[in-house]
Every structure is written in structure tokens, then in C-alpha cells.
C-alpha positions as CSV (number, residue, x, y, z in Angstrom):
1,M,188.5,147.3,73.5
2,S,187.9,150.5,71.7
3,D,185.8,153.2,73.1
4,E,183.0,152.7,70.6
5,R,182.9,149.1,71.5
6,S,182.9,149.8,75.2
7,R,179.9,152.2,74.8
8,E,178.1,149.5,72.6
9,F,178.6,146.8,75.3
10,E,177.5,149.3,78.1
11,S,174.3,149.9,76.3
12,F,172.7,146.7,77.2
13,D,169.7,147.3,79.4
14,E,170.9,145.0,82.4
15,P,174.2,145.8,84.4
16,A,176.7,143.2,83.5
17,S,177.2,142.6,87.2
18,N,173.7,141.0,87.4
19,L,173.8,138.7,84.7
20,P,174.6,134.7,84.9
21,L,178.2,134.0,83.7
22,L,177.0,132.5,80.5
23,D,175.0,135.7,79.6
24,K,178.3,137.6,80.4
25,L,180.4,135.5,78.1
26,D,177.7,135.9,75.3
27,R,178.1,139.6,75.8
28,V,181.8,139.4,75.4
29,I,181.6,137.2,72.3
30,A,179.1,139.5,70.9
31,S,181.2,142.6,71.3
32,L,183.9,141.0,69.3
33,P,184.1,141.2,65.5
34,P,183.4,138.0,63.6
35,G,187.0,137.4,62.4
36,D,188.6,137.9,65.6
37,P,190.6,134.9,66.9
38,A,189.5,135.5,70.6
39,R,186.0,135.2,69.5
40,R,186.5,131.8,68.3
41,D,188.4,130.8,71.4
42,L,185.5,132.1,73.5
43,L,183.0,130.3,71.2
44,D,184.9,127.1,71.8
45,L,184.9,127.9,75.5
46,R,181.2,128.6,75.7
47,P,179.9,124.7,76.0
48,H,182.3,124.2,78.7
49,V,181.1,127.4,80.8
50,S,177.5,126.0,80.1
51,D,178.2,122.5,81.5
52,Q,179.9,124.0,84.5
53,S,176.9,126.3,85.1
54,Q,174.5,123.7,84.8
55,M,176.6,121.4,87.1
56,I,176.8,124.4,89.6
57,G,172.9,124.8,89.3
58,E,172.5,121.1,90.3
59,A,174.9,121.3,93.2
60,R,172.9,124.2,94.7
61,Q,169.6,122.2,94.3
62,M,171.3,119.1,96.1
63,I,172.9,121.5,98.8
64,E,169.2,123.0,99.5
65,K,167.6,119.7,99.8
66,L,170.5,118.4,101.9
67,E,170.0,121.4,104.2
68,E,166.3,120.7,104.4
69,V,167.0,117.1,105.6
70,I,169.6,118.3,108.2
71,K,167.3,120.8,109.4
72,K,164.3,118.1,109.8
73,V,166.7,115.5,111.1
74,T,168.4,118.0,113.9
75,S,165.0,119.7,115.0
76,P,163.8,118.5,118.3
77,A,161.2,116.0,118.7
78,N,157.6,117.0,119.4
79,R,155.9,116.0,122.6
80,I,152.3,114.6,122.4
81,G,149.7,115.5,124.8
82,T,146.0,114.7,125.6
83,F,143.2,117.2,125.0
84,L,140.9,117.5,128.1
85,G,138.9,120.4,127.1
86,A,138.5,124.1,125.7
87,T,138.9,126.6,128.3
88,S,138.0,129.5,125.9
89,K,137.6,130.0,122.1
90,D,141.5,129.6,121.6
91,T,142.7,128.2,124.7
92,A,142.8,124.3,125.5
93,H,143.5,122.3,128.7
94,I,145.9,119.5,127.9
95,V,148.1,116.9,130.0
96,V,151.5,116.2,128.8
97,G,153.5,113.5,130.9
98,G,151.1,113.9,133.9
99,A,151.5,117.7,133.9
100,D,148.3,119.9,133.2
101,Y,148.7,122.9,131.0
102,Y,146.5,125.6,129.3
103,C,147.9,126.5,126.1
104,N,146.8,128.3,122.9
105,V,145.5,126.4,120.0
106,D,146.8,126.9,116.4
107,P,144.0,128.8,114.7
108,R,143.8,126.4,111.9
109,I,142.2,123.6,114.2
110,P,138.8,123.9,114.9
111,L,138.8,123.4,118.7
112,A,135.1,123.1,119.1
113,K,135.6,119.7,117.1
114,L,138.2,118.3,119.2
115,K,136.9,115.7,121.7
116,K,138.3,114.8,125.1
117,G,141.1,112.3,125.0
118,T,142.3,113.4,121.5
119,R,145.9,113.2,121.2
120,V,147.6,116.6,120.3
121,L,150.9,117.8,118.9
122,V,152.5,120.2,121.5
123,N,154.7,123.1,120.4
124,E,157.8,123.2,122.9
125,A,158.1,126.8,123.0
126,I,157.3,126.9,126.8
127,S,159.5,128.9,129.1
128,A,161.0,127.4,132.1
129,S,158.6,129.9,134.1
130,Q,155.5,128.3,132.5
131,R,156.7,124.6,133.1
132,P,155.0,122.9,136.0
133,D,156.9,122.7,139.2
134,R,157.6,119.1,139.5
135,S,159.2,119.4,143.1
136,R,155.9,119.9,144.9
137,K,153.5,117.2,145.2
138,S,150.0,117.6,144.5
139,P,147.4,117.0,147.4
140,R,145.5,113.7,146.9
């Protein structure tokens, strides 16, 4: 490529490294003179590059969907608890599997509207020190 053509090629606004493959190919084709045999070959190659780019885009979308499905399938199950009452404006008293907990409530849930006995979804982000000690028997 001559120096003049190189400068013309570099004069595009966006750096070539940030462009999609098809746009890069179009830039190369545009930089060649109309009678250049390489230009004809590149023009013949363009539909194949376009098809491959489209296939790669579709494959990326499918991979993203599969990753989402894998994330859902491999995430741990949530426990269900029973709401016993509110202890403050953002804390609830619940029971899960026979163990009582005081827990924070999602701010999107109107705590005042929950009724005793309502089943609630429990976030399992409880550290071992917050879990009830099942080795001790409670007095009856």
C-alpha cells in the first residue's frame, strides 16, 4: 500500500482495531482501486465473511442463553419460611424448619401487609454463627 493510501486509510474517525471484522474488510476494499484484482477477490469474499459474522453473533446469543440456564439450574434451592410477625419496620420474626430467626426484609416488600402464617422466601446468606444451635434442647 502506498503512503498516500495508508494516510487515507488512517483518516477514518474510529480506530480500525475497534471495528467489527466486516467493517474492517469494507475499509480494505474501499482503499483499493476499482481495477485491482485483490479488490474483486475481497468483494467475492465479503458475503462469506458476513455469513460467518452472523453465525458467530447467533452462537454468542445461544451461549449467553445457555449460561443463564446453567446459572439457574446450578443455583441452590431457596428455603421457605413462615412469617410470625414484625419486630421493627424492616425486621421480621420467621420460622424455618422449626428454628426461629430474626431477619431483614427486602425493602420492596411492604412488611405491614404481611400476615402471620404467610409463607416467605428465605435468603440463604446466613453465616454459621447466625444459624441456630440444634445441639441444645429448648426447655418445654
